[in-house]
N, C-alpha and C positions, 0 to 999 in steps of 0.2 A: 505494499497500501503507500504510495508513495499523493505527498503532501497538496491539498490545491494551487493552483497559484496565487505568490504573498503569503502563502501561511507557513507559517513552520512545522517539519516532521521533530515528532518526538523526540524526546534525548538518550531514547534506545535505540534507539534504530543507529545511531548515531557510535555504537559500544558496544560493537561485535558480542564482545563477551559478559553479556550481561540479559540474560533473560527478561527479566522484570523491569521496573519505570521501578524506583522509589521512594517511597514516598514526599521527601524535599521540593522532587527534581519536579514530580507531583506536582504539588506544590509550588513550585518556579513555573512552569505552566501556567497554570491557569492564571498565576499572579501579574501575568505576561502577558495576559489575551486581554485581562483588565483595564487594564495597567501599562499606554503607552506613550512612545516619546521615550526622549532619554534618566528626565528624572524618572518620570518609572519605570520603565529599565531597571535608574541606580536601583528605587528601591526592593525590586527585586530581590534582586541583584546578593543585598546591605539584611535582607529578611532569609533567604537558599545562607547565605555566608557563614550567618548568625544559627543558627539550625544546625547547618555541618558543625560547627563550632562545640555545642552541644551535643551532639547527637558525639564527636570521634568522648569525649572528657567522658559523658556515658557510658559507652564500650568501655571505656580507659577504666575505672572505678570498677566494673565488670569487671575483668583482665588479673582487675589487683585486688580482687578478692579472692578469686580460684588461681594464680601462679602461685608454686614455693617460691620463697626465696634468690633462686638460685632464676629463676625464670624472668621474676623482672631485674632481677640482674642487669642478666639480657638484657632481654626490653632496656631499660635504661639506658645502656650505652650503644646501641642500634640505639636506640629514641638521639646518638647525642654527635650521632655522628653524620 
Protein backbone atom coordinates (compact mmCIF):
# COMPACT_ATOMS: atom_id res chain seq x y z
CA UNK A 1 0.00 0.00 0.00
CA UNK A 2 1.38 3.39 -0.90
CA UNK A 3 0.41 6.82 0.31
CA UNK A 4 -1.86 8.94 -1.84
CA UNK A 5 -0.39 12.01 -3.46
CA UNK A 6 0.33 14.65 -0.80
CA UNK A 7 0.20 12.12 2.07
CA UNK A 8 3.16 10.59 3.78
CA UNK A 9 3.58 6.87 4.34
CA UNK A 10 3.36 5.54 7.91
CA UNK A 11 6.75 5.24 9.58
CA UNK A 12 6.72 1.43 9.70
CA UNK A 13 6.97 1.40 5.92
CA UNK A 14 10.46 2.90 6.24
CA UNK A 15 11.93 0.38 8.71
CA UNK A 16 11.88 -3.15 7.39
CA UNK A 17 13.03 -4.68 10.69
CA UNK A 18 9.86 -3.52 12.47
CA UNK A 19 6.60 -5.31 11.83
CA UNK A 20 4.39 -3.15 14.08
CA UNK A 21 4.31 0.61 14.47
CA UNK A 22 5.19 1.73 18.00
CA UNK A 23 2.52 3.64 19.94
CA UNK A 24 4.75 6.74 20.09
CA UNK A 25 5.14 6.75 16.32
CA UNK A 26 1.37 6.33 15.93
CA UNK A 27 0.81 9.32 18.22
CA UNK A 28 3.35 11.33 16.21
CA UNK A 29 1.58 10.47 12.95
CA UNK A 30 -1.78 11.48 14.42
CA UNK A 31 -0.34 14.74 15.76
CA UNK A 32 1.25 15.60 12.41
CA UNK A 33 -2.06 14.87 10.67
CA UNK A 34 -3.77 17.45 12.89
CA UNK A 35 -1.04 20.11 13.10
CA UNK A 36 0.48 21.56 9.98
CA UNK A 37 3.40 23.83 9.28
CA UNK A 38 6.78 24.15 10.89
CA UNK A 39 5.50 25.04 14.36
CA UNK A 40 3.02 22.17 14.40
CA UNK A 41 5.63 19.70 13.27
CA UNK A 42 8.09 20.98 15.87
CA UNK A 43 5.49 20.57 18.62
CA UNK A 44 4.68 17.03 17.49
CA UNK A 45 8.34 16.06 17.30
CA UNK A 46 9.00 17.56 20.72
CA UNK A 47 6.16 15.53 22.24
CA UNK A 48 7.44 12.37 20.55
CA UNK A 49 10.99 13.04 21.79
CA UNK A 50 9.74 13.44 25.37
CA UNK A 51 7.72 10.23 25.04
CA UNK A 52 10.77 8.31 23.77
CA UNK A 53 12.91 9.68 26.61
CA UNK A 54 10.33 8.49 29.17
CA UNK A 55 10.06 5.11 27.43
CA UNK A 56 13.84 4.67 27.54
CA UNK A 57 13.99 5.69 31.22
CA UNK A 58 11.17 3.29 32.13
CA UNK A 59 12.80 0.43 30.21
CA UNK A 60 16.17 1.12 31.83
CA UNK A 61 14.55 1.12 35.29
CA UNK A 62 12.92 -2.24 34.54
CA UNK A 63 16.22 -3.68 33.29
CA UNK A 64 17.99 -2.49 36.45
CA UNK A 65 15.48 -4.41 38.59
CA UNK A 66 16.06 -7.64 36.65
CA UNK A 67 19.80 -7.50 35.94
CA UNK A 68 22.57 -8.85 38.10
CA UNK A 69 25.26 -6.46 39.36
CA UNK A 70 27.68 -7.83 36.74
CA UNK A 71 25.15 -7.29 33.96
CA UNK A 72 24.53 -3.74 35.17
CA UNK A 73 28.27 -3.07 35.12
CA UNK A 74 28.43 -4.21 31.47
CA UNK A 75 25.42 -2.08 30.63
CA UNK A 76 26.90 1.00 32.30
CA UNK A 77 30.24 0.53 30.55
CA UNK A 78 28.46 0.15 27.22
CA UNK A 79 26.57 3.38 27.74
CA UNK A 80 29.77 5.29 28.48
CA UNK A 81 31.38 4.20 25.22
